[in-house]
C-alpha positions in Angstrom: -7.5 8.0 -10.8 -5.2 5.0 -10.9 -5.1 3.2 -14.2 -7.0 -0.2 -14.2 -3.8 -2.3 -14.3 -2.7 -0.6 -11.0 -5.9 -1.3 -9.1 -6.4 -4.3 -6.8 -10.0 -5.5 -6.8 -10.1 -9.1 -5.6 -10.9 -9.8 -1.9 -8.5 -12.7 -2.1 -5.7 -10.3 -3.1 -6.6 -7.9 -0.3 -6.6 -10.6 2.4 -3.4 -12.2 1.1 -1.6 -8.9 1.2 -2.9 -7.9 4.6 -2.1 -11.3 6.1 1.3 -12.0 4.6 2.5 -8.5 3.6 5.2 -6.4 5.2 3.5 -3.9 7.5 4.4 -0.2 8.0 2.3 2.0 10.2 2.1 5.7 10.7 -0.3 8.0 12.6 -2.8 8.2 9.7 -2.2 5.1 7.6 -1.1 1.5 7.8 0.4 0.0 4.6 0.9 -3.7 3.7 3.2 -4.6 0.8 3.6 -8.1 -0.6 5.8 -9.4 -3.5 3.7 -11.4 -5.8 6.3 -14.0 -6.7 8.4 -14.9 -9.7 5.6 -15.9 -12.0 3.9 -12.5 -11.6 7.0 -10.4 -11.1 6.6 -8.5 -14.5 3.0 -7.4 -13.8 2.5 -3.8 -12.6 2.3 -2.9 -8.9 -1.3 -2.8 -7.7 -2.8 -0.7 -4.9 -5.9 -1.4 -2.8 -7.5 1.0 -0.3 -9.4 0.3 3.0 -11.3 3.2 4.3 -13.8 2.1 7.0 -16.8 3.9 8.5 -14.6 4.7 11.5 -13.1 7.5 9.3 -16.3 9.4 9.1 -19.3 9.9 6.9 -19.3 9.0 3.1 -18.1 12.5 2.1 -15.1 12.2 4.5 -14.3 8.7 3.5 -14.3 9.5 -0.2 -12.1 12.5 0.4 -9.5 10.4 2.2 -9.7 7.7 -0.4 -9.2 10.2 -3.3 -6.2 11.7 -1.5 -4.7 8.2 -0.9 -5.2 7.3 -4.6 -3.5 10.5 -5.7 -0.5 9.7 -3.5 -0.3 6.2 -4.9 -0.5 7.6 -8.5 2.2 10.2 -7.8 4.5 7.5 -6.3 4.1 5.3 -9.4 4.7 8.3 -11.7 7.8 9.4 -9.8 9.4 6.0 -10.5 11.5 6.1 -7.4 13.6 3.1 -6.5 11.8 2.7 -3.2 8.5 2.0 -4.8 8.8 -0.9 -7.3 7.0 -0.5 -10.6 6.2 -4.2 -11.0 5.5 -7.3 -8.9 4.0 -5.8 -5.8 0.6 -5.6 -4.1 0.1 -2.8 -1.7 -2.9 -2.2 0.6 -3.4 1.1 2.3 -5.6 1.2 5.3 -6.7 4.6 6.6 -6.9 5.2 10.3 -9.4 7.6 12.0 -6.9 10.5 12.3 -6.6 10.6 8.5 -10.0 12.3 8.4 -8.5 15.4 10.0 -5.1 15.3 8.3 -4.3 17.8 5.7 -2.9 16.9 2.2 0.7 17.5 3.1 0.6 15.4 6.3 -1.3 12.5 4.7 0.9 12.4 1.6 4.2 12.6 3.5 3.1 9.8 5.9 1.8 7.6 3.1 5.0 8.0 1.0 7.2 7.2 4.0 5.1 4.2 5.0 5.1 3.0 1.3 8.8 3.2 1.0 9.3 1.3 4.3 6.8 -1.4 3.5 8.2 -2.0 0.0 11.7 -2.1 1.3 10.7 -4.7 4.0 8.7 -6.7 1.5 11.5 -6.9 -1.0 14.2 -7.8 1.6 11.8 -10.3 3.2 11.2 -12.1 -0.1 14.9 -12.3 -0.9 16.0 -13.3 2.6 16.2 -17.1 3.0 13.6 -17.9 0.4 10.7 -16.9 2.6 7.7 -15.1 1.3 7.1 -11.4 2.0 6.0 -10.8 5.5 7.0 -14.2 6.9 9.2 -13.9 9.9 12.0 -16.3 10.7 11.9 -15.8 14.5 
């Protein structure tokens, strides 16, 4: 279980992260990462999870959600440079193939997508003063 300070609960936070966050997709998951800005840069990184009914019944959805929470907790505990410990909001959206994915496949894809999304969000926030996820094209 993720500690309370690492959980995203507000619908506004979810929608802001999905709309303006850097996106990274894999076969089983899509991740959105957003830098929260200078005023909240010292606050811990928070995770939110979206597991819809397209995944399966309640038992399957809860299994996928527990696995994704565990991957997020392990990523925070590992304190890797690719996953910032503070100042980010991350939303993990499970895709229907995640129901049939094993632990190894789901955790590897989630970690890879997490590293990519956080790297994009941090470089997007630093580049030309734009917020994370905003494209200058």
